Every structure is written in C-alpha cells, then in structure tokens.
C-alpha positions as protocol buffer text, in pm:
chain_id: "A"
residue {
  index: 1
  type: MET
  ca { x: 10505 y: 5654 z: 15556 }
}
residue {
  index: 2
  type: SER
  ca { x: 10132 y: 5638 z: 15637 }
}
residue {
  index: 3
  type: ARG
  ca { x: 9929 y: 5364 z: 15569 }
}
residue {
  index: 4
  type: ILE
  ca { x: 9625 y: 5354 z: 15345 }
}
residue {
  index: 5
  type: ARG
  ca { x: 9298 y: 5391 z: 15500 }
}
residue {
  index: 6
  type: VAL
  ca { x: 9054 y: 5144 z: 15363 }
}
residue {
  index: 7
  type: GLY
  ca { x: 8692 y: 5060 z: 15469 }
}
residue {
  index: 8
  type: VAL
  ca { x: 8538 y: 4703 z: 15356 }
}
residue {
  index: 9
  type: VAL
  ca { x: 8142 y: 4723 z: 15220 }
}
residue {
  index: 10
  type: GLY
  ca { x: 7961 y: 4397 z: 15257 }
}
residue {
  index: 11
  type: ALA
  ca { x: 8189 y: 4265 z: 15569 }
}
residue {
  index: 12
  type: GLY
  ca { x: 7898 y: 4038 z: 15719 }
}
residue {
  index: 13
  type: GLY
  ca { x: 7979 y: 3760 z: 15414 }
}
residue {
  index: 14
  type: ARG
  ca { x: 8238 y: 3554 z: 15387 }
}
residue {
  index: 15
  type: MET
  ca { x: 8415 y: 3725 z: 15097 }
}
residue {
  index: 16
  type: GLY
  ca { x: 8378 y: 4036 z: 15280 }
}
residue {
  index: 17
  type: SER
  ca { x: 8513 y: 3888 z: 15594 }
}
residue {
  index: 18
  type: THR
  ca { x: 8830 y: 3764 z: 15413 }
}
residue {
  index: 19
  type: VAL
  ca { x: 8858 y: 4092 z: 15253 }
}
residue {
  index: 20
  type: CYS
  ca { x: 8897 y: 4249 z: 15621 }
}
residue {
  index: 21
  type: GLU
  ca { x: 9132 y: 4010 z: 15722 }
}
residue {
  index: 22
  type: ALA
  ca { x: 9376 y: 4049 z: 15425 }
}
residue {
  index: 23
  type: VAL
  ca { x: 9369 y: 4426 z: 15470 }
}
residue {
  index: 24
  type: ALA
  ca { x: 9436 y: 4418 z: 15810 }
}
residue {
  index: 25
  type: ALA
  ca { x: 9711 y: 4193 z: 15770 }
}
residue {
  index: 26
  type: ASP
  ca { x: 9919 y: 4421 z: 15506 }
}
residue {
  index: 27
  type: PRO
  ca { x: 10166 y: 4655 z: 15661 }
}
residue {
  index: 28
  type: ALA
  ca { x: 10071 y: 4914 z: 15369 }
}
residue {
  index: 29
  type: LEU
  ca { x: 9713 y: 4897 z: 15467 }
}
residue {
  index: 30
  type: GLU
  ca { x: 9475 y: 5000 z: 15759 }
}
residue {
  index: 31
  type: LEU
  ca { x: 9121 y: 4853 z: 15815 }
}
residue {
  index: 32
  type: VAL
  ca { x: 8932 y: 5161 z: 15938 }
}
residue {
  index: 33
  type: ALA
  ca { x: 8575 y: 5044 z: 15879 }
}
residue {
  index: 34
  type: ALA
  ca { x: 8358 y: 4774 z: 15784 }
}
residue {
  index: 35
  type: VAL
  ca { x: 8007 y: 4781 z: 15686 }
}
residue {
  index: 36
  type: SER
  ca { x: 7708 y: 4541 z: 15677 }
}
residue {
  index: 37
  type: PRO
  ca { x: 7342 y: 4616 z: 15767 }
}
residue {
  index: 38
  type: ARG
  ca { x: 7302 y: 4230 z: 15878 }
}
residue {
  index: 39
  type: SER
  ca { x: 7602 y: 4176 z: 16079 }
}
residue {
  index: 40
  type: ALA
  ca { x: 7630 y: 4547 z: 16257 }
}
residue {
  index: 41
  type: GLY
  ca { x: 7785 y: 4504 z: 16592 }
}
residue {
  index: 42
  type: GLN
  ca { x: 7991 y: 4226 z: 16509 }
}
residue {
  index: 43
  type: LEU
  ca { x: 8359 y: 4228 z: 16478 }
}
residue {
  index: 44
  type: ARG
  ca { x: 8605 y: 4176 z: 16166 }
}
residue {
  index: 45
  type: ALA
  ca { x: 8977 y: 4180 z: 16206 }
}
residue {
  index: 46
  type: GLY
  ca { x: 8952 y: 4393 z: 16524 }
}
residue {
  index: 47
  type: VAL
  ca { x: 8674 y: 4638 z: 16365 }
}
residue {
  index: 48
  type: GLU
  ca { x: 8316 y: 4675 z: 16491 }
}
residue {
  index: 49
  type: VAL
  ca { x: 8063 y: 4644 z: 16189 }
}
residue {
  index: 50
  type: ALA
  ca { x: 7869 y: 4945 z: 16142 }
}
residue {
  index: 51
  type: GLY
  ca { x: 7542 y: 4917 z: 15965 }
}
residue {
  index: 52
  type: GLU
  ca { x: 7559 y: 5248 z: 15741 }
}
residue {
  index: 53
  type: LEU
  ca { x: 7754 y: 5382 z: 15497 }
}
residue {
  index: 54
  type: ARG
  ca { x: 7818 y: 5691 z: 15716 }
}
residue {
  index: 55
  type: ALA
  ca { x: 8066 y: 5480 z: 15904 }
}
residue {
  index: 56
  type: LEU
  ca { x: 8327 y: 5505 z: 15613 }
}
residue {
  index: 57
  type: ALA
  ca { x: 8298 y: 5872 z: 15598 }
}
residue {
  index: 58
  type: ASP
  ca { x: 8335 y: 5877 z: 15973 }
}
residue {
  index: 59
  type: ALA
  ca { x: 8665 y: 5680 z: 15960 }
}
residue {
  index: 60
  type: ALA
  ca { x: 8800 y: 5902 z: 15703 }
}
residue {
  index: 61
  type: ALA
  ca { x: 8833 y: 5562 z: 15446 }
}
residue {
  index: 62
  type: GLU
  ca { x: 9020 y: 5643 z: 15147 }
}
residue {
  index: 63
  type: VAL
  ca { x: 8957 y: 5313 z: 14965 }
}
residue {
  index: 64
  type: VAL
  ca { x: 8655 y: 5090 z: 14993 }
}
residue {
  index: 65
  type: VAL
  ca { x: 8639 y: 4755 z: 14859 }
}
residue {
  index: 66
  type: ASP
  ca { x: 8260 y: 4660 z: 14771 }
}
residue {
  index: 67
  type: PHE
  ca { x: 8186 y: 4292 z: 14729 }
}
residue {
  index: 68
  type: THR
  ca { x: 7823 y: 4274 z: 14753 }
}
residue {
  index: 69
  type: VAL
  ca { x: 7567 y: 4256 z: 14458 }
}
residue {
  index: 70
  type: ALA
  ca { x: 7467 y: 4494 z: 14204 }
}
residue {
  index: 71
  type: PRO
  ca { x: 7161 y: 4647 z: 14329 }
}
residue {
  index: 72
  type: ALA
  ca { x: 7347 y: 4725 z: 14671 }
}
residue {
  index: 73
  type: SER
  ca { x: 7638 y: 4905 z: 14428 }
}
residue {
  index: 74
  type: ARG
  ca { x: 7419 y: 5100 z: 14233 }
}
residue {
  index: 75
  type: ILE
  ca { x: 7383 y: 5295 z: 14571 }
}
residue {
  index: 76
  type: THR
  ca { x: 7707 y: 5297 z: 14757 }
}
residue {
  index: 77
  type: LEU
  ca { x: 7944 y: 5369 z: 14435 }
}
residue {
  index: 78
  type: PRO
  ca { x: 7778 y: 5706 z: 14335 }
}
residue {
  index: 79
  type: TRP
  ca { x: 7792 y: 5761 z: 14736 }
}
residue {
  index: 80
  type: LEU
  ca { x: 8147 y: 5710 z: 14755 }
}
residue {
  index: 81
  type: ALA
  ca { x: 8221 y: 5893 z: 14453 }
}
residue {
  index: 82
  type: MET
  ca { x: 8010 y: 6199 z: 14606 }
}
residue {
  index: 83
  type: HIS
  ca { x: 8239 y: 6178 z: 14956 }
}
residue {
  index: 84
  type: GLY
  ca { x: 8587 y: 6145 z: 14708 }
}
residue {
  index: 85
  type: MET
  ca { x: 8672 y: 5779 z: 14821 }
}
residue {
  index: 86
  type: HIS
  ca { x: 8838 y: 5547 z: 14552 }
}
residue {
  index: 87
  type: ALA
  ca { x: 8644 y: 5213 z: 14521 }
}
residue {
  index: 88
  type: VAL
  ca { x: 8766 y: 4857 z: 14425 }
}
residue {
  index: 89
  type: VAL
  ca { x: 8456 y: 4641 z: 14334 }
}
residue {
  index: 90
  type: GLY
  ca { x: 8420 y: 4275 z: 14290 }
}
residue {
  index: 91
  type: THR
  ca { x: 8042 y: 4288 z: 14228 }
}
residue {
  index: 92
  type: THR
  ca { x: 7921 y: 4187 z: 13875 }
}
residue {
  index: 93
  type: GLY
  ca { x: 7616 y: 4228 z: 13694 }
}
residue {
  index: 94
  type: PHE
  ca { x: 7613 y: 4579 z: 13622 }
}
residue {
  index: 95
  type: THR
  ca { x: 7462 y: 4745 z: 13291 }
}
residue {
  index: 96
  type: ASP
  ca { x: 7591 y: 4952 z: 13035 }
}
residue {
  index: 97
  type: GLY
  ca { x: 7393 y: 5230 z: 13198 }
}
residue {
  index: 98
  type: ASP
  ca { x: 7508 y: 5139 z: 13535 }
}
residue {
  index: 99
  type: LEU
  ca { x: 7892 y: 5184 z: 13397 }
}
residue {
  index: 100
  type: ALA
  ca { x: 7830 y: 5532 z: 13212 }
}
residue {
  index: 101
  type: THR
  ca { x: 7674 y: 5649 z: 13538 }
}
residue {
  index: 102
  type: PHE
  ca { x: 7998 y: 5541 z: 13726 }
}
residue {
  index: 103
  type: ARG
  ca { x: 8230 y: 5721 z: 13489 }
}
residue {
  index: 104
  type: THR
  ca { x: 8041 y: 6008 z: 13524 }
}
residue {
  index: 105
  type: ALA
  ca { x: 8034 y: 6022 z: 13902 }
}
residue {
  index: 106
  type: PHE
  ca { x: 8382 y: 5898 z: 13978 }
}
residue {
  index: 107
  type: SER
  ca { x: 8542 y: 6222 z: 13836 }
}
residue {
  index: 108
  type: GLY
  ca { x: 8721 y: 6334 z: 14171 }
}
residue {
  index: 109
  type: SER
  ca { x: 8814 y: 5978 z: 14290 }
}
residue {
  index: 110
  type: ASN
  ca { x: 8863 y: 5647 z: 14111 }
}
residue {
  index: 111
  type: CYS
  ca { x: 8690 y: 5316 z: 14063 }
}
residue {
  index: 112
  type: LEU
  ca { x: 8794 y: 4970 z: 13947 }
}
residue {
  index: 113
  type: ILE
  ca { x: 8537 y: 4740 z: 13865 }
}
residue {
  index: 114
  type: ALA
  ca { x: 8687 y: 4343 z: 13815 }
}
residue {
  index: 115
  type: SER
  ca { x: 8511 y: 4046 z: 13743 }
}
residue {
  index: 116
  type: ASN
  ca { x: 8784 y: 3835 z: 13917 }
}
residue {
  index: 117
  type: PHE
  ca { x: 9047 y: 3932 z: 14142 }
}
residue {
  index: 118
  type: ALA
  ca { x: 9256 y: 3616 z: 14121 }
}
residue {
  index: 119
  type: ILE
  ca { x: 9563 y: 3703 z: 13964 }
}
residue {
  index: 120
  type: SER
  ca { x: 9569 y: 3337 z: 13783 }
}
residue {
  index: 121
  type: ALA
  ca { x: 9210 y: 3434 z: 13659 }
}
residue {
  index: 122
  type: VAL
  ca { x: 9316 y: 3770 z: 13522 }
}
residue {
  index: 123
  type: LEU
  ca { x: 9615 y: 3620 z: 13325 }
}
residue {
  index: 124
  type: MET
  ca { x: 9380 y: 3343 z: 13209 }
}
residue {
  index: 125
  type: MET
  ca { x: 9144 y: 3594 z: 13034 }
}
residue {
  index: 126
  type: ARG
  ca { x: 9426 y: 3744 z: 12892 }
}
residue {
  index: 127
  type: PHE
  ca { x: 9616 y: 3434 z: 12742 }
}
residue {
  index: 128
  type: ALA
  ca { x: 9260 y: 3362 z: 12596 }
}
residue {
  index: 129
  type: GLU
  ca { x: 9238 y: 3665 z: 12436 }
}
residue {
  index: 130
  type: LEU
  ca { x: 9591 y: 3678 z: 12277 }
}
residue {
  index: 131
  type: ALA
  ca { x: 9530 y: 3318 z: 12161 }
}
residue {
  index: 132
  type: ALA
  ca { x: 9181 y: 3365 z: 11990 }
}
residue {
  index: 133
  type: PRO
  ca { x: 9296 y: 3504 z: 11643 }
}
residue {
  index: 134
  type: TYR
  ca { x: 9497 y: 3196 z: 11606 }
}
residue {
  index: 135
  type: PHE
  ca { x: 9184 y: 2962 z: 11631 }
}
residue {
  index: 136
  type: ASP
  ca { x: 8879 y: 2858 z: 11458 }
}
residue {
  index: 137
  type: THR
  ca { x: 8676 y: 2748 z: 11752 }
}
residue {
  index: 138
  type: GLY
  ca { x: 8658 y: 2843 z: 12109 }
}
residue {
  index: 139
  type: GLU
  ca { x: 8432 y: 2717 z: 12400 }
}
residue {
  index: 140
  type: ILE
  ca { x: 8439 y: 2795 z: 12763 }
}
residue {
  index: 141
  type: ILE
  ca { x: 8335 y: 2576 z: 13042 }
}
residue {
  index: 142
  type: GLU
  ca { x: 8341 y: 2751 z: 13398 }
}
residue {
  index: 143
  type: LEU
  ca { x: 8261 y: 2530 z: 13728 }
}
residue {
  index: 144
  type: HIS
  ca { x: 8147 y: 2663 z: 14062 }
}
residue {
  index: 145
  type: HIS
  ca { x: 8021 y: 2566 z: 14386 }
}
residue {
  index: 146
  type: ASP
  ca { x: 7661 y: 2477 z: 14413 }
}
residue {
  index: 147
  type: ALA
  ca { x: 7544 y: 2800 z: 14606 }
}
residue {
  index: 148
  type: LYS
  ca { x: 7631 y: 3031 z: 14338 }
}
residue {
  index: 149
  type: ILE
  ca { x: 7286 y: 3150 z: 14187 }
}
residue {
  index: 150
  type: ASP
  ca { x: 7385 y: 3313 z: 13846 }
}
residue {
  index: 151
  type: ALA
  ca { x: 7532 y: 3163 z: 13538 }
}
residue {
  index: 152
  type: PRO
  ca { x: 7752 y: 3185 z: 13346 }
}
residue {
  index: 153
  type: SER
  ca { x: 7994 y: 3367 z: 13571 }
}
residue {
  index: 154
  type: GLY
  ca { x: 8108 y: 3716 z: 13535 }
}
residue {
  index: 155
  type: THR
  ca { x: 8442 y: 3581 z: 13443 }
}
residue {
  index: 156
  type: ALA
  ca { x: 8325 y: 3357 z: 13168 }
}
residue {
  index: 157
  type: VAL
  ca { x: 8114 y: 3647 z: 13045 }
}
residue {
  index: 158
  type: ALA
  ca { x: 8435 y: 3883 z: 13037 }
}
residue {
  index: 159
  type: THR
  ca { x: 8650 y: 3593 z: 12875 }
}
residue {
  index: 160
  type: ALA
  ca { x: 8384 y: 3538 z: 12595 }
}
residue {
  index: 161
  type: GLU
  ca { x: 8373 y: 3928 z: 12528 }
}
residue {
  index: 162
  type: ARG
  ca { x: 8728 y: 3943 z: 12515 }
}
residue {
  index: 163
  type: MET
  ca { x: 8771 y: 3666 z: 12285 }
}
residue {
  index: 164
  type: ALA
  ca { x: 8525 y: 3787 z: 12055 }
}
residue {
  index: 165
  type: ALA
  ca { x: 8677 y: 4112 z: 12031 }
}
residue {
  index: 166
  type: ALA
  ca { x: 9007 y: 3999 z: 11945 }
}
residue {
  index: 167
  type: SER
  ca { x: 8891 y: 3771 z: 11669 }
}
residue {
  index: 168
  type: ALA
  ca { x: 8587 y: 3787 z: 11430 }
}
residue {
  index: 169
  type: ASP
  ca { x: 8676 y: 3455 z: 11219 }
}
residue {
  index: 170
  type: TRP
  ca { x: 8492 y: 3181 z: 11456 }
}
residue {
  index: 171
  type: ALA
  ca { x: 8346 y: 2860 z: 11248 }
}
residue {
  index: 172
  type: PRO
  ca { x: 7975 y: 2808 z: 11291 }
}
residue {
  index: 173
  type: ASP
  ca { x: 7843 y: 2545 z: 11495 }
}
residue {
  index: 174
  type: PRO
  ca { x: 7752 y: 2242 z: 11321 }
}
residue {
  index: 175
  type: THR
  ca { x: 7498 y: 2104 z: 11555 }
}
residue {
  index: 176
  type: GLN
  ca { x: 7132 y: 2054 z: 11419 }
}
residue {
  index: 177
  type: HIS
  ca { x: 6990 y: 1852 z: 11683 }
}
residue {
  index: 178
  type: GLU
  ca { x: 7035 y: 1840 z: 12084 }
}
residue {
  index: 179
  type: VAL
  ca { x: 6902 y: 1562 z: 12226 }
}
residue {
  index: 180
  type: TYR
  ca { x: 6892 y: 1706 z: 12561 }
}
residue {
  index: 181
  type: PRO
  ca { x: 6839 y: 2108 z: 12515 }
}
residue {
  index: 182
  type: GLY
  ca { x: 7071 y: 2337 z: 12620 }
}
residue {
  index: 183
  type: ALA
  ca { x: 7344 y: 2057 z: 12591 }
}
residue {
  index: 184
  type: ARG
  ca { x: 7562 y: 2280 z: 12371 }
}
residue {
  index: 185
  type: GLY
  ca { x: 7557 y: 2518 z: 12625 }
}
residue {
  index: 186
  type: GLY
  ca { x: 7483 y: 2913 z: 12581 }
}
residue {
  index: 187
  type: ALA
  ca { x: 7578 y: 3097 z: 12274 }
}
residue {
  index: 188
  type: GLY
  ca { x: 7769 y: 3417 z: 12394 }
}
residue {
  index: 189
  type: PRO
  ca { x: 7937 y: 3693 z: 12158 }
}
residue {
  index: 190
  type: ALA
  ca { x: 8011 y: 3586 z: 11829 }
}
residue {
  index: 191
  type: GLY
  ca { x: 7855 y: 3233 z: 11885 }
}
residue {
  index: 192
  type: ILE
  ca { x: 8104 y: 3129 z: 12160 }
}
residue {
  index: 193
  type: HIS
  ca { x: 7956 y: 2844 z: 12378 }
}
residue {
  index: 194
  type: VAL
  ca { x: 7982 y: 2893 z: 12719 }
}
residue {
  index: 195
  type: HIS
  ca { x: 7887 y: 2577 z: 12964 }
}
residue {
  index: 196
  type: SER
  ca { x: 7821 y: 2628 z: 13333 }
}
residue {
  index: 197
  type: VAL
  ca { x: 7837 y: 2365 z: 13590 }
}
residue {
  index: 198
  type: ARG
  ca { x: 7749 y: 2393 z: 13967 }
}
residue {
  index: 199
  type: MET
  ca { x: 7854 y: 2126 z: 14184 }
}
residue {
  index: 200
  type: ARG
  ca { x: 7932 y: 2032 z: 14531 }
}
residue {
  index: 201
  type: GLY
  ca { x: 8301 y: 2067 z: 14654 }
}
residue {
  index: 202
  type: MET
  ca { x: 8406 y: 2323 z: 14411 }
}
residue {
  index: 203
  type: VAL
  ca { x: 8524 y: 2700 z: 14431 }
}
residue {
  index: 204
  type: ALA
  ca { x: 8556 y: 2865 z: 14111 }
}
residue {
  index: 205
  type: HIS
  ca { x: 8744 y: 2715 z: 13816 }
}
residue {
  index: 206
  type: GLN
  ca { x: 8726 y: 2791 z: 13427 }
}
residue {
  index: 207
  type: GLU
  ca { x: 8874 y: 2604 z: 13121 }
}
residue {
  index: 208
  type: VAL
  ca { x: 8902 y: 2794 z: 12775 }
}
residue {
  index: 209
  type: ILE
  ca { x: 8917 y: 2530 z: 12510 }
}
residue {
  index: 210
  type: LEU
  ca { x: 9056 y: 2650 z: 12157 }
}
residue {
  index: 211
  type: GLY
  ca { x: 9081 y: 2456 z: 11854 }
}
residue {
  index: 212
  type: ALA
  ca { x: 9210 y: 2459 z: 11509 }
}
residue {
  index: 213
  type: GLN
  ca { x: 9330 y: 2191 z: 11210 }
}
residue {
  index: 214
  type: GLY
  ca { x: 9489 y: 1929 z: 11407 }
}
residue {
  index: 215
  type: GLN
  ca { x: 9534 y: 2095 z: 11733 }
}
residue {
  index: 216
  type: THR
  ca { x: 9376 y: 2227 z: 12052 }
}
residue {
  index: 217
  type: LEU
  ca { x: 9480 y: 2457 z: 12337 }
}
residue {
  index: 218
  type: THR
  ca { x: 9359 y: 2451 z: 12670 }
}
residue {
  index: 219
  type: ILE
  ca { x: 9356 y: 2727 z: 12939 }
}
residue {
  index: 220
  type: ARG
  ca { x: 9264 y: 2637 z: 13295 }
}
residue {
  index: 221
  type: GLN
  ca { x: 9229 y: 2864 z: 13604 }
}
residue {
  index: 222
  type: ASP
  ca { x: 9157 y: 2687 z: 13955 }
}
residue {
  index: 223
  type: SER
  ca { x: 9087 y: 2903 z: 14263 }
}
residue {
  index: 224
  type: TYR
  ca { x: 9061 y: 2691 z: 14548 }
}
residue {
  index: 225
  type: ASP
  ca { x: 8979 y: 2922 z: 14827 }
}
residue {
  index: 226
  type: ARG
  ca { x: 8860 y: 3286 z: 14868 }
}
residue {
  index: 227
  type: SER
  ca { x: 9180 y: 3368 z: 14962 }
}
residue {
  index: 228
  type: SER
  ca { x: 9301 y: 3342 z: 14586 }
}
residue {
  index: 229
  type: TYR
  ca { x: 9145 y: 3658 z: 14546 }
}
residue {
  index: 230
  type: MET
  ca { x: 9332 y: 3866 z: 14814 }
}
residue {
  index: 231
  type: PRO
  ca { x: 9643 y: 3944 z: 14651 }
}
residue {
  index: 232
  type: GLY
  ca { x: 9464 y: 4090 z: 14371 }
}
residue {
  index: 233
  type: VAL
  ca { x: 9244 y: 4299 z: 14623 }
}
residue {
  index: 234
  type: VAL
  ca { x: 9559 y: 4432 z: 14811 }
}
residue {
  index: 235
  type: LEU
  ca { x: 9718 y: 4525 z: 14493 }
}
residue {
  index: 236
  type: ALA
  ca { x: 9409 y: 4734 z: 14369 }
}
residue {
  index: 237
  type: CYS
  ca { x: 9381 y: 4900 z: 14688 }
}
residue {
  index: 238
  type: LYS
  ca { x: 9737 y: 5014 z: 14698 }
}
residue {
  index: 239
  type: GLY
  ca { x: 9710 y: 5114 z: 14324 }
}
residue {
  index: 240
  type: ILE
  ca { x: 9365 y: 5259 z: 14288 }
}
residue {
  index: 241
  type: ALA
  ca { x: 9486 y: 5629 z: 14352 }
}
residue {
  index: 242
  type: ASP
  ca { x: 9703 y: 5604 z: 14050 }
}
residue {
  index: 243
  type: HIS
  ca { x: 9437 y: 5498 z: 13798 }
}
residue {
  index: 244
  type: PRO
  ca { x: 9209 y: 5784 z: 13733 }
}
residue {
  index: 245
  type: GLY
  ca { x: 8845 y: 5743 z: 13654 }
}
residue {
  index: 246
  type: LEU
  ca { x: 8676 y: 5411 z: 13583 }
}
residue {
  index: 247
  type: THR
  ca { x: 8875 y: 5087 z: 13518 }
}
residue {
  index: 248
  type: LEU
  ca { x: 8730 y: 4779 z: 13410 }
}
residue {
  index: 249
  type: GLY
  ca { x: 8938 y: 4478 z: 13491 }
}
residue {
  index: 250
  type: LEU
  ca { x: 9238 y: 4426 z: 13695 }
}
residue {
  index: 251
  type: ASP
  ca { x: 9474 y: 4410 z: 13368 }
}
residue {
  index: 252
  type: PRO
  ca { x: 9633 y: 4768 z: 13374 }
}
residue {
  index: 253
  type: PHE
  ca { x: 9710 y: 4696 z: 13754 }
}
residue {
  index: 254
  type: LEU
  ca { x: 9936 y: 4422 z: 13623 }
}
residue {
  index: 255
  type: ALA
  ca { x: 10061 y: 4642 z: 13311 }
}
residue {
  index: 256
  type: ILE
  ca { x: 9946 y: 4320 z: 13097 }
}
C-alpha cells in the first residue's frame, strides 16, 4: 500500500519542525517536501527545506500541513487548492471572508482548519459544548507561554463560540465596578468571559468553569509539549481525503 505524500509549510519554525518529524516517523505517511523561506537549505527529517511553494508541486505532495500565520495562509491555501492538494491547517485568525474564499477554492481537493490538534483539547471543547445547556454561568481561562502574541487563543475563542451556540440562557455579569480595569477578562459571545494568562514555563492550557445553583463543573486540558498536537495532525493527514470541501475543527475526524 502506497504511503500518503505530505508536504509541510512553515517547516522553519518549531511547530513545523515537529510536524516534519511526526510525518516522517509514521509508516503510512511520507514527508516529500518542506517549505520555509527563512530556513531554505536546512534539513528537516532528512528533507531539504525549499524557499517556495513550487517545491510542493515538484514533489507531488498530496497533503500539505500549514502551521504559519493568517497572512501567509491566505496566499498558500488558494495555491494548494489550485494545484489539487489537500490542506491540513493549524493557523488561526481567519475572517468569515477568508473562510468563504476557502470554501469556494477547495472544490477539487479538501481543507481542514482546526484551532487545536491536541485530541484532549478537541474533547475539552466538545465536553464544554455538551455541558453548556445545563449551567447558568460559564467562564474560560486560557494559559499560554509568554511568547504568544495574541489573546485570547484560537481554542478559547472556538470554545466560547460553541458554548454560546449551545445555550442562550446565560446569567448576566453582576460586576458593577472593576478595581483593576479588565479584571473580569474579555466578554465573548453570549457574554461568556475569557481570561488570558501569559506566563513563562507554560505551553498551552485551558479551563472551562461552569456553574449552576450549588454546583460547578471544571473541564481542564493541558498540553505540555508540542508533540501533543502530532497525533491529531497525523490523523488529519490520513483522513483529509475523506472529508470533502472545507472542514472546521477536528471533531468530524474523531466522529464526535
């Protein structure tokens, strides 16, 4: 049985390098190309990094993993669609307009965009969504390393959106005065508050705290290393051909 030919965009970064190693280590996948303009000429899992997307086509990549930033992905994804390649995307920050563009572009190949590839994080978001209708109040605390420049995280945003869509019966915030402005965090959809912590020593962590009369439920997920995302990335590479068009979130790949 032939292996799936995989390319990686953003191979120069730590996440991209980890993806290259994970792909190369899986017997069902074959790393055939790695792209990063800043790291061209270097090796990733035995593959020389190229500076241009053209290397993906030259290597006949079937699936391309993109862990870069939104401005770069806005260029990369239509290019992949035009060349009939499937895309597995961990980039966040896309607008509704971006998603509409991607839905139109990926007619002959498929695209998955997920805010988090850690299977434990996917389950955490799903559990929060399922629990939301049974509680009156809910807040999200996301904690990341001090090099993360955006807040809140894409995972926290996705969690808040899913909780808000699952229930419209959220109690109003009783706070009338903040001694320190911003102490209550940011109000997301349905008024669900999101708190972002940036601290050295952390990687990626999130708590969802739900409360009702006389009880609370806390759902917590922790990623201690970038390797936590790799089982989800590998799963997506193997399954993307079976999910037509644009898919948001890894849930359909887990059948949850």
